[in-house]
GULUMTI-286454 format. One record per residue (C-alpha): residue number from 1; residue in one letter; x, y, z. Coordinates in Angstrom, 3 decimals, padded with zeros to 6 digits. Layout:
+------+------+----------+----------+----------+
: doro : rose :       xx :       yy :       zz :
+------+------+----------+----------+----------+
:  NUM :    a :        X :        Y :        Z :
...
+------+------+----------+----------+----------+
END
This chain:
+------+------+----------+----------+----------+
: doro : rose :       xx :       yy :       zz :
+------+------+----------+----------+----------+
:    1 :    m :  009.309 :  206.927 :  125.239 :
:    2 :    p :  009.961 :  210.937 :  123.652 :
:    3 :    f :  008.042 :  213.478 :  125.193 :
:    4 :    f :  005.956 :  214.631 :  122.084 :
:    5 :    l :  004.950 :  210.959 :  121.687 :
:    6 :    n :  003.168 :  211.121 :  124.975 :
:    7 :    f :  002.178 :  214.464 :  125.367 :
:    8 :    y : -001.207 :  213.575 :  126.212 :
:    9 :    d : -000.541 :  210.683 :  128.751 :
:   10 :    k : -001.903 :  211.487 :  132.105 :
:   11 :    e :  001.721 :  211.170 :  133.171 :
:   12 :    v :  002.642 :  214.110 :  130.850 :
:   13 :    p :  002.804 :  217.314 :  134.121 :
:   14 :    m : -000.160 :  219.593 :  134.087 :
:   15 :    r :  002.018 :  222.531 :  133.694 :
:   16 :    l :  003.703 :  221.678 :  130.247 :
:   17 :    n :  000.071 :  221.812 :  128.622 :
:   18 :    k : -000.386 :  225.106 :  130.470 :
:   19 :    w :  003.070 :  226.241 :  128.632 :
:   20 :    l :  001.661 :  224.763 :  125.506 :
:   21 :    c : -001.654 :  226.704 :  125.805 :
:   22 :    v :  000.424 :  229.859 :  126.629 :
:   23 :    v :  002.789 :  229.573 :  123.250 :
:   24 :    v : -000.376 :  228.615 :  121.102 :
:   25 :    g : -002.140 :  231.740 :  122.654 :
:   26 :    i :  000.822 :  233.964 :  122.035 :
:   27 :    f :  002.202 :  232.883 :  118.454 :
:   28 :    l : -001.073 :  231.902 :  116.852 :
:   29 :    p : -002.245 :  235.361 :  116.317 :
:   30 :    i :  001.192 :  236.637 :  115.218 :
:   31 :    i :  000.881 :  234.143 :  112.672 :
:   32 :    l : -002.892 :  234.675 :  111.256 :
:   33 :    n : -002.206 :  238.237 :  111.321 :
:   34 :    a :  001.185 :  237.836 :  109.177 :
:   35 :    y : -000.837 :  235.419 :  106.563 :
:   36 :    n : -004.031 :  238.268 :  106.446 :
:   37 :    h : -001.855 :  241.260 :  105.968 :
:   38 :    g :  001.421 :  239.792 :  104.370 :
:   39 :    p :  004.521 :  241.563 :  102.565 :
:   40 :    f :  001.862 :  242.622 :  099.527 :
:   41 :    v : -000.554 :  244.323 :  101.852 :
:   42 :    e :  002.448 :  246.500 :  103.609 :
:   43 :    a :  003.992 :  247.654 :  100.398 :
:   44 :    c :  001.144 :  248.536 :  098.756 :
:   45 :    a :  000.207 :  250.949 :  101.833 :
:   46 :    k :  003.371 :  252.118 :  101.654 :
:   47 :    v :  003.132 :  253.272 :  097.924 :
:   48 :    l : -000.452 :  253.614 :  097.374 :
:   49 :    p : -001.174 :  256.979 :  098.990 :
:   50 :    a :  001.838 :  258.604 :  096.668 :
:   51 :    v :  000.126 :  257.302 :  093.425 :
:   52 :    v : -001.628 :  259.754 :  091.326 :
:   53 :    n : -003.951 :  259.383 :  088.571 :
:   54 :    i : -003.215 :  262.147 :  085.448 :
:   55 :    s : -005.229 :  263.571 :  082.731 :
:   56 :    a : -004.142 :  265.884 :  079.956 :
:   57 :    e : -005.969 :  267.736 :  077.072 :
:   58 :    r : -003.992 :  268.849 :  073.663 :
:   59 :    v : -005.420 :  270.192 :  070.752 :
:   60 :    v : -004.629 :  268.490 :  067.458 :
:   61 :    e : -005.016 :  269.685 :  063.911 :
:   62 :    i : -007.216 :  267.456 :  061.609 :
:   63 :    p : -006.408 :  267.650 :  057.648 :
:   64 :    s : -009.474 :  269.237 :  055.904 :
:   65 :    p : -011.325 :  265.851 :  053.906 :
:   66 :    f : -010.689 :  267.616 :  050.438 :
:   67 :    s : -006.683 :  268.097 :  050.372 :
:   68 :    e : -005.973 :  265.382 :  049.313 :
:   69 :    l : -008.456 :  265.621 :  046.074 :
:   70 :    f : -007.116 :  269.129 :  045.688 :
:   71 :    e : -003.575 :  268.105 :  045.161 :
:   72 :    d : -005.056 :  266.031 :  042.052 :
:   73 :    p : -003.937 :  268.723 :  038.850 :
:   74 :    f : -007.664 :  267.990 :  037.921 :
:   75 :    f : -009.239 :  269.259 :  040.917 :
:   76 :    r : -006.474 :  271.944 :  042.118 :
:   77 :    y : -008.264 :  274.976 :  039.740 :
:   78 :    f : -011.465 :  274.734 :  041.681 :
:   79 :    k : -009.732 :  274.771 :  045.032 :
:   80 :    k : -010.013 :  278.365 :  045.193 :
:   81 :    y : -013.471 :  278.226 :  045.522 :
:   82 :    f : -013.682 :  276.041 :  048.957 :
:   83 :    p : -012.475 :  278.420 :  051.771 :
:   84 :    e : -009.497 :  276.536 :  053.886 :
:   85 :    y : -011.104 :  275.398 :  056.986 :
:   86 :    e : -009.012 :  274.549 :  059.900 :
:   87 :    w : -010.124 :  271.044 :  061.718 :
:   88 :    k : -009.271 :  270.653 :  065.423 :
:   89 :    q : -010.530 :  267.983 :  067.697 :
:   90 :    r : -009.795 :  268.253 :  071.393 :
:   91 :    l : -008.270 :  264.944 :  072.469 :
:   92 :    k : -007.880 :  263.699 :  076.443 :
:   93 :    s : -005.127 :  261.055 :  077.306 :
:   94 :    l : -005.397 :  259.453 :  080.841 :
:   95 :    g : -002.248 :  257.909 :  083.135 :
:   96 :    s : -000.689 :  257.411 :  086.053 :
:   97 :    g :  002.190 :  259.052 :  087.715 :
:   98 :    v :  003.785 :  258.684 :  091.154 :
:   99 :    i :  005.315 :  261.458 :  093.701 :
:  100 :    i :  008.813 :  261.191 :  094.134 :
:  101 :    t :  009.402 :  264.237 :  096.661 :
:  102 :    p :  007.284 :  265.839 :  099.879 :
:  103 :    d :  007.194 :  268.924 :  097.877 :
:  104 :    g :  005.165 :  267.733 :  094.902 :
:  105 :    y :  007.651 :  266.558 :  092.363 :
:  106 :    v :  005.326 :  263.808 :  089.936 :
:  107 :    v :  007.083 :  261.670 :  087.489 :
:  108 :    t :  005.079 :  259.711 :  084.807 :
:  109 :    n :  005.548 :  258.904 :  080.813 :
:  110 :    y :  006.171 :  261.476 :  078.883 :
:  111 :    h :  003.790 :  260.119 :  076.276 :
:  112 :    v :  000.804 :  260.752 :  078.703 :
:  113 :    i :  001.451 :  264.750 :  078.651 :
:  114 :    a :  002.711 :  265.087 :  075.416 :
:  115 :    h :  001.665 :  268.287 :  073.756 :
:  116 :    a : -001.113 :  268.885 :  076.437 :
:  117 :    e : -002.434 :  272.637 :  076.929 :
:  118 :    n : -004.192 :  271.408 :  080.463 :
:  119 :    i : -002.740 :  268.898 :  082.883 :
:  120 :    v : -004.608 :  268.201 :  086.229 :
:  121 :    v : -002.956 :  265.303 :  088.770 :
:  122 :    s : -005.444 :  263.446 :  091.192 :
:  123 :    t : -004.085 :  261.879 :  094.825 :
:  124 :    e : -006.614 :  259.626 :  096.401 :
:  125 :    e : -007.683 :  262.734 :  098.558 :
:  126 :    e : -007.186 :  265.775 :  096.542 :
:  127 :    t : -006.736 :  267.328 :  092.564 :
:  128 :    f : -003.945 :  269.680 :  091.371 :
:  129 :    k : -004.607 :  272.146 :  088.296 :
:  130 :    d : -001.785 :  273.864 :  088.890 :
:  131 :    v :  000.517 :  272.070 :  087.220 :
:  132 :    e :  004.329 :  272.718 :  086.150 :
:  133 :    i :  006.240 :  270.938 :  083.231 :
:  134 :    v :  009.565 :  270.599 :  085.106 :
:  135 :    g :  011.500 :  268.062 :  082.241 :
:  136 :    v :  010.756 :  265.931 :  079.626 :
:  137 :    d :  012.724 :  262.964 :  077.724 :
:  138 :    s :  011.348 :  261.866 :  074.929 :
:  139 :    v :  014.201 :  259.610 :  074.813 :
:  140 :    t :  013.189 :  257.358 :  077.793 :
:  141 :    d :  009.463 :  258.630 :  077.731 :
:  142 :    i :  009.904 :  260.212 :  081.014 :
:  143 :    a :  008.229 :  263.811 :  082.497 :
:  144 :    l :  008.528 :  265.512 :  085.203 :
:  145 :    l :  005.724 :  267.493 :  086.894 :
:  146 :    k :  005.159 :  269.765 :  089.605 :
:  147 :    v :  002.561 :  270.375 :  091.661 :
:  148 :    k :  001.573 :  273.125 :  094.313 :
:  149 :    a :  000.461 :  271.875 :  097.572 :
:  150 :    e : -000.114 :  273.717 :  100.998 :
:  151 :    h :  001.650 :  270.883 :  102.914 :
:  152 :    e :  003.831 :  267.895 :  102.455 :
:  153 :    l :  003.002 :  264.933 :  100.707 :
:  154 :    p :  002.994 :  261.258 :  100.410 :
:  155 :    y :  006.532 :  260.106 :  098.420 :
:  156 :    i :  007.838 :  257.197 :  097.305 :
:  157 :    e :  010.898 :  255.417 :  098.263 :
:  158 :    w :  013.011 :  253.956 :  095.040 :
:  159 :    g :  014.223 :  250.830 :  094.892 :
:  160 :    d :  017.009 :  249.230 :  093.362 :
:  161 :    s :  016.294 :  247.921 :  089.353 :
:  162 :    d :  019.705 :  246.313 :  088.872 :
:  163 :    s :  019.262 :  244.182 :  091.866 :
:  164 :    l :  015.976 :  242.756 :  090.150 :
:  165 :    q :  016.088 :  239.114 :  089.856 :
:  166 :    v :  014.441 :  237.123 :  087.164 :
:  167 :    g :  011.312 :  235.636 :  088.723 :
:  168 :    e :  011.148 :  238.066 :  091.849 :
:  169 :    w :  007.611 :  239.411 :  092.642 :
:  170 :    v :  006.733 :  242.798 :  091.669 :
:  171 :    i :  003.212 :  244.779 :  092.019 :
:  172 :    a :  001.940 :  247.264 :  089.442 :
:  173 :    i : -000.010 :  250.327 :  090.072 :
:  174 :    g : -001.981 :  252.597 :  088.192 :
:  175 :    s : -005.353 :  253.555 :  086.616 :
:  176 :    p : -006.121 :  251.085 :  084.102 :
:  177 :    l : -008.988 :  252.250 :  081.709 :
:  178 :    g : -009.757 :  255.476 :  083.302 :
:  179 :    p : -009.869 :  257.125 :  086.954 :
:  180 :    q : -012.502 :  255.155 :  087.873 :
:  181 :    y : -010.023 :  252.334 :  088.522 :
:  182 :    a : -007.456 :  254.357 :  090.046 :
:  183 :    r : -004.983 :  253.133 :  091.927 :
:  184 :    t : -005.573 :  249.454 :  090.751 :
:  185 :    v : -003.076 :  247.073 :  092.376 :
:  186 :    t : -002.107 :  243.896 :  090.370 :
:  187 :    m :  000.629 :  241.036 :  090.868 :
:  188 :    g :  002.824 :  239.329 :  089.259 :
:  189 :    i :  006.506 :  238.861 :  088.787 :
:  190 :    v :  009.416 :  239.667 :  086.949 :
:  191 :    s :  009.660 :  237.740 :  083.496 :
:  192 :    a :  012.657 :  239.076 :  081.738 :
:  193 :    k :  015.153 :  242.052 :  081.671 :
:  194 :    g :  017.224 :  243.840 :  079.612 :
:  195 :    r :  014.265 :  243.917 :  076.719 :
:  196 :    v :  014.712 :  245.927 :  073.747 :
:  197 :    l :  011.241 :  247.715 :  072.459 :
:  198 :    p :  010.385 :  249.247 :  069.291 :
:  199 :    i :  007.264 :  251.185 :  069.420 :
:  200 :    g :  006.880 :  253.298 :  066.075 :
:  201 :    h :  009.390 :  255.542 :  065.543 :
:  202 :    t :  010.816 :  255.116 :  069.142 :
:  203 :    k :  012.857 :  252.394 :  070.578 :
:  204 :    y :  012.726 :  251.598 :  074.586 :
:  205 :    w :  016.099 :  250.058 :  076.330 :
:  206 :    d :  017.319 :  247.614 :  078.602 :
:  207 :    l :  013.196 :  247.526 :  080.055 :
:  208 :    i :  011.949 :  245.006 :  082.779 :
:  209 :    q :  009.458 :  242.285 :  081.309 :
:  210 :    t :  006.023 :  241.794 :  084.035 :
:  211 :    d :  002.929 :  239.361 :  083.785 :
:  212 :    a :  001.584 :  241.822 :  086.482 :
:  213 :    a : -001.264 :  242.906 :  084.825 :
:  214 :    i : -001.266 :  246.429 :  082.995 :
:  215 :    n : -003.592 :  248.288 :  080.760 :
:  216 :    p : -004.050 :  251.317 :  078.884 :
:  217 :    g : -004.146 :  254.140 :  081.615 :
:  218 :    n : -001.157 :  252.634 :  083.757 :
:  219 :    s :  001.215 :  254.494 :  082.008 :
:  220 :    g :  003.489 :  256.096 :  084.595 :
:  221 :    g :  002.514 :  253.850 :  087.516 :
:  222 :    p :  004.882 :  252.518 :  089.772 :
:  223 :    l :  006.301 :  248.652 :  089.648 :
:  224 :    v :  006.476 :  248.278 :  093.043 :
:  225 :    n :  009.134 :  245.147 :  094.815 :
:  226 :    i :  007.944 :  243.064 :  097.569 :
:  227 :    e :  009.680 :  245.946 :  100.401 :
:  228 :    g :  007.424 :  248.504 :  098.514 :
:  229 :    k :  010.386 :  250.154 :  096.724 :
:  230 :    v :  009.715 :  251.397 :  093.116 :
:  231 :    v :  011.810 :  249.604 :  090.798 :
:  232 :    g :  010.377 :  250.929 :  087.525 :
:  233 :    i :  007.794 :  252.813 :  085.745 :
:  234 :    n :  005.168 :  251.240 :  083.837 :
:  235 :    v :  005.312 :  252.251 :  080.226 :
:  236 :    a :  004.030 :  249.443 :  077.256 :
:  237 :    i :  002.456 :  246.214 :  076.726 :
:  238 :    a :  002.901 :  243.939 :  073.873 :
:  239 :    t : -000.682 :  242.799 :  072.803 :
:  240 :    g : -002.743 :  241.481 :  070.098 :
:  241 :    t : -005.764 :  243.166 :  071.320 :
:  242 :    r : -004.471 :  246.470 :  072.930 :
:  243 :    y : -005.199 :  244.829 :  076.527 :
:  244 :    y : -003.237 :  242.779 :  078.498 :
:  245 :    i : -001.967 :  239.219 :  077.524 :
:  246 :    g :  000.525 :  239.127 :  079.784 :
:  247 :    l :  003.433 :  241.395 :  078.665 :
:  248 :    g :  004.179 :  244.252 :  080.635 :
:  249 :    f :  007.308 :  246.510 :  080.054 :
:  250 :    a :  008.983 :  248.911 :  082.850 :
:  251 :    i :  011.292 :  251.258 :  082.741 :
:  252 :    p :  013.832 :  250.419 :  085.460 :
:  253 :    s :  013.960 :  253.149 :  088.282 :
:  254 :    n :  017.973 :  253.529 :  087.719 :
:  255 :    t :  017.362 :  255.095 :  084.697 :
:  256 :    v :  014.544 :  256.747 :  085.900 :
:  257 :    k :  016.409 :  258.404 :  088.822 :
:  258 :    r :  019.474 :  259.689 :  086.352 :
:  259 :    v :  016.749 :  261.279 :  084.319 :
:  260 :    v :  014.970 :  262.835 :  087.007 :
:  261 :    e :  018.136 :  264.220 :  088.469 :
:  262 :    d :  018.963 :  265.760 :  085.116 :
:  263 :    l :  015.442 :  267.209 :  084.663 :
:  264 :    m :  015.541 :  268.797 :  088.094 :
:  265 :    k :  018.984 :  270.385 :  087.754 :
:  266 :    y :  018.815 :  271.278 :  083.865 :
:  267 :    h :  015.522 :  271.023 :  083.125 :
:  268 :    k :  016.566 :  268.605 :  080.133 :
:  269 :    v :  018.645 :  265.147 :  080.207 :
:  270 :    q :  022.508 :  265.206 :  079.322 :
:  271 :    r :  023.783 :  262.560 :  077.453 :
:  272 :    a :  027.136 :  261.500 :  077.095 :
:  273 :    w :  028.710 :  260.617 :  073.256 :
:  274 :    l :  031.385 :  257.749 :  072.722 :
:  275 :    g :  031.012 :  257.967 :  068.712 :
:  276 :    v :  030.640 :  254.101 :  067.849 :
:  277 :    t :  028.511 :  251.802 :  065.736 :
:  278 :    y :  027.947 :  248.838 :  066.914 :
:  279 :    q :  025.729 :  245.519 :  066.875 :
:  280 :    k :  024.636 :  242.574 :  068.925 :
:  281 :    l :  027.143 :  239.599 :  069.347 :
:  282 :    d :  025.453 :  236.451 :  068.808 :
:  283 :    a :  026.876 :  232.479 :  068.758 :
:  284 :    d :  028.058 :  233.042 :  064.895 :
:  285 :    l :  030.066 :  235.979 :  065.206 :
:  286 :    a :  031.197 :  234.992 :  068.619 :
:  287 :    q :  032.718 :  231.996 :  066.966 :
:  288 :    a :  034.380 :  233.698 :  063.528 :
:  289 :    l :  035.580 :  236.021 :  066.019 :
:  290 :    g :  037.685 :  233.110 :  067.730 :
:  291 :    l :  035.349 :  234.067 :  070.992 :
:  292 :    e :  034.769 :  231.397 :  073.771 :
:  293 :    k :  031.965 :  233.753 :  075.725 :
:  294 :    v :  029.100 :  235.588 :  073.884 :
:  295 :    e :  028.618 :  238.564 :  075.761 :
:  296 :    g :  029.385 :  242.236 :  075.223 :
:  297 :    v :  029.116 :  244.038 :  071.509 :
:  298 :    v :  031.052 :  244.579 :  068.702 :
:  299 :    i :  032.318 :  247.656 :  067.260 :
:  300 :    v :  031.148 :  248.255 :  063.652 :
:  301 :    e :  033.037 :  251.493 :  062.912 :
:  302 :    v :  034.454 :  254.540 :  065.139 :
:  303 :    v :  033.779 :  258.138 :  064.306 :
:  304 :    d :  036.967 :  260.181 :  063.683 :
:  305 :    g :  038.125 :  262.071 :  066.402 :
:  306 :    s :  035.501 :  260.918 :  068.680 :
:  307 :    p :  036.050 :  259.710 :  072.657 :
:  308 :    a :  036.391 :  256.128 :  071.337 :
:  309 :    d :  038.831 :  257.028 :  068.362 :
:  310 :    k :  040.758 :  259.045 :  070.947 :
:  311 :    a :  040.678 :  256.267 :  073.264 :
:  312 :    g :  041.968 :  253.512 :  070.744 :
:  313 :    i :  038.948 :  251.773 :  070.557 :
:  314 :    k :  039.092 :  250.140 :  066.940 :
:  315 :    p :  036.220 :  248.490 :  064.700 :
:  316 :    r :  036.042 :  244.229 :  065.486 :
:  317 :    d :  036.592 :  245.135 :  069.360 :
:  318 :    v :  033.987 :  243.532 :  071.725 :
:  319 :    i :  033.609 :  245.497 :  074.352 :
:  320 :    i :  032.691 :  243.438 :  077.422 :
:  321 :    e :  032.652 :  246.142 :  080.370 :
:  322 :    f :  031.800 :  249.814 :  080.522 :
:  323 :    n :  032.348 :  252.139 :  083.688 :
:  324 :    g :  032.467 :  248.815 :  085.743 :
:  325 :    k :  029.279 :  247.233 :  084.058 :
:  326 :    k :  028.472 :  243.988 :  082.113 :
:  327 :    v :  027.921 :  245.355 :  078.580 :
:  328 :    t :  025.221 :  243.627 :  076.635 :
:  329 :    f :  023.300 :  244.868 :  073.790 :
:  330 :    a :  020.632 :  245.876 :  075.555 :
:  331 :    n :  021.842 :  248.118 :  078.028 :
:  332 :    f :  025.222 :  249.389 :  076.206 :
:  333 :    a :  023.280 :  252.193 :  074.533 :
:  334 :    v :  021.887 :  253.239 :  078.183 :
:  335 :    i :  025.218 :  252.659 :  080.060 :
:  336 :    v :  026.890 :  255.396 :  077.634 :
:  337 :    a :  024.611 :  257.792 :  077.991 :
:  338 :    h :  024.154 :  257.990 :  081.566 :
:  339 :    s :  028.349 :  257.849 :  082.325 :
:  340 :    p :  030.029 :  260.920 :  083.750 :
:  341 :    i :  030.962 :  263.681 :  081.098 :
:  342 :    g :  034.804 :  264.856 :  080.920 :
:  343 :    e :  035.383 :  262.047 :  083.785 :
:  344 :    p :  038.445 :  258.880 :  082.962 :
:  345 :    i :  036.292 :  255.746 :  082.526 :
:  346 :    k :  037.560 :  251.959 :  082.051 :
:  347 :    v :  036.558 :  249.947 :  079.397 :
:  348 :    k :  037.263 :  246.141 :  078.797 :
:  349 :    v :  037.902 :  245.058 :  075.110 :
:  350 :    i :  038.929 :  241.728 :  073.824 :
:  351 :    r :  040.900 :  242.407 :  070.901 :
:  352 :    n :  042.076 :  239.400 :  068.995 :
:  353 :    k :  041.223 :  237.050 :  071.533 :
:  354 :    r :  043.357 :  239.125 :  074.385 :
:  355 :    e :  041.397 :  241.025 :  076.803 :
:  356 :    i :  042.684 :  244.450 :  077.302 :
:  357 :    e :  041.747 :  247.625 :  079.160 :
:  358 :    t :  041.441 :  251.228 :  078.267 :
:  359 :    k :  039.679 :  254.954 :  079.610 :
:  360 :    v :  037.593 :  257.157 :  077.634 :
:  361 :    i :  036.750 :  260.159 :  078.090 :
:  362 :    l :  032.924 :  260.926 :  077.131 :
:  363 :    e :  031.823 :  264.190 :  075.535 :
:  364 :    p :  028.714 :  265.802 :  075.460 :
:  365 :    r :  025.955 :  264.405 :  073.231 :
:  366 :    e :  025.061 :  266.626 :  070.331 :
:  367 :    k :  023.733 :  266.017 :  067.287 :
:  368 :    s :  026.346 :  262.768 :  066.910 :
:  369 :    e :  024.297 :  259.799 :  068.333 :
:  370 :    t :  025.835 :  256.239 :  069.036 :
:  371 :    k :  024.666 :  254.524 :  066.210 :
:  372 :    i :  022.881 :  250.706 :  065.731 :
:  373 :    y :  024.209 :  248.403 :  062.969 :
:  374 :    g :  021.461 :  245.386 :  062.678 :
:  375 :    w :  018.995 :  243.848 :  064.277 :
:  376 :    l :  017.363 :  247.289 :  065.579 :
:  377 :    g :  014.002 :  245.932 :  066.889 :
:  378 :    m :  012.420 :  242.630 :  068.133 :
:  379 :    r :  011.170 :  240.486 :  065.404 :
:  380 :    v :  007.685 :  238.607 :  066.035 :
:  381 :    e :  006.801 :  235.811 :  064.210 :
:  382 :    s :  002.700 :  234.727 :  064.163 :
:  383 :    t :  000.521 :  233.107 :  061.719 :
:  384 :    e : -002.466 :  233.011 :  064.048 :
:  385 :    a : -002.209 :  236.852 :  065.106 :
:  386 :    v : -000.777 :  240.337 :  065.154 :
:  387 :    v :  001.735 :  241.386 :  068.158 :
:  388 :    t :  001.428 :  244.811 :  068.847 :
:  389 :    v :  003.732 :  246.630 :  071.110 :
:  390 :    i :  001.497 :  249.932 :  072.132 :
:  391 :    d :  001.883 :  252.834 :  075.170 :
:  392 :    v : -000.240 :  252.380 :  077.841 :
+------+------+----------+----------+----------+
END
C-alpha cells in the first residue's frame, strides 16, 4: 500500500514523521506570511510614500446680478446710476498627485491646478508650499509640478500601460473627498482599454477603464498594477450621482511619460501633425469598402500639402498600422500626436482591398489639427438616470 495511505501506521519509520514536522514548520509560516502580506500589500508599500495630496486656490470673477438686467433696452438708461462692482470668489480645488523623481517632480491633472494662485503639495510626512508649475498640457489633462526639498523624496516606477490586459488587477490611490482621506487605497480590475470620453469641450482619448473606486479628489492619483508600478493617472468617472458607480478612467502611463518628457524639456508638449480627417470604421462601412476585417480608421479628407498628402495617402484609405502600432479609432490621434517629428514613419494602408505600405514624415502641429468626422463622442442612452462624465 502506498506510503501516504499508511502514513500514520505504526510501521512507518518515526524519522519520516519528524521530517514532516520539519517541512511543515518551515513552509507553513512562509505560506501564512504570503497570505497576510500578499502582492497588494507589497504594491501599496512601494507606491504610497510617493503619493501626495494637492490643494490649489484660485480667484474667479462672478458676474454682477444686475448685468443681465441692464442689457434690456428699458433698463439700460439706469445703468449709470449703479456703480460697477467686481464680484470675486476664492475657490479651492483638491486633488492627488504622485512624485516621479527623487528631486521633487510631481505629476497631477491639469484641472486640479488650472488657474491656481496658491498650490500646496503634501506627503504623509511634510508639506511643500513653494511649488513651481513646470508645464501643463490641457489636451491630455496633465500638469507637471516641482517641489523644493532638502533631501531625496520617494518616487514611483512607471509601468507599461500598453501591456495591460483586460481583467488584470489594479489599485487606485488618492485623496477621495479631501485630505482627511489622503492616500486611500481601492482595488479593482482593468474593465476596458481605449475608451474615448467627452467632458464638456474636452475629449479624452485611449483611456483605461477600471472598477476600482474613484471619487472626487482622486484626480491625479496613480493607478497601480500588481507589481507596484504606475500604469495610469486617474482622471475622471462616469456617474449619475457625482460619486463612484463602478466607472473610473485613467490616462495610460505611456501617454503620461511622453507628455512629462516634453514638459521637462520644453515646458510644453510638441505634437506631430498628419493632416487628415478620419472617421470610425464600423461593420457596415467595412462591408461597403469590401473589407474582411473591421480594423483601423477611414480617411475622409487629406489636407493639401500636408504630410499625409506628401506621403500619398488618399480619401477612402483605411489606415491599419501607424509607426508599428495597430490603429483603432480610440488611439489613432494619440499615436500620431506622439510619433517622432521629421523622421520617416511606416504606415500600413488598405486601398482597393489591397494592403500597401508607405512612409510619412510628420510636421509639428501648430494651428492645424487632425480632425475627426462623425461619431465624436460616447452616446449614453438611459431612461431611468442621467449619466454624467466628470473630472475627479
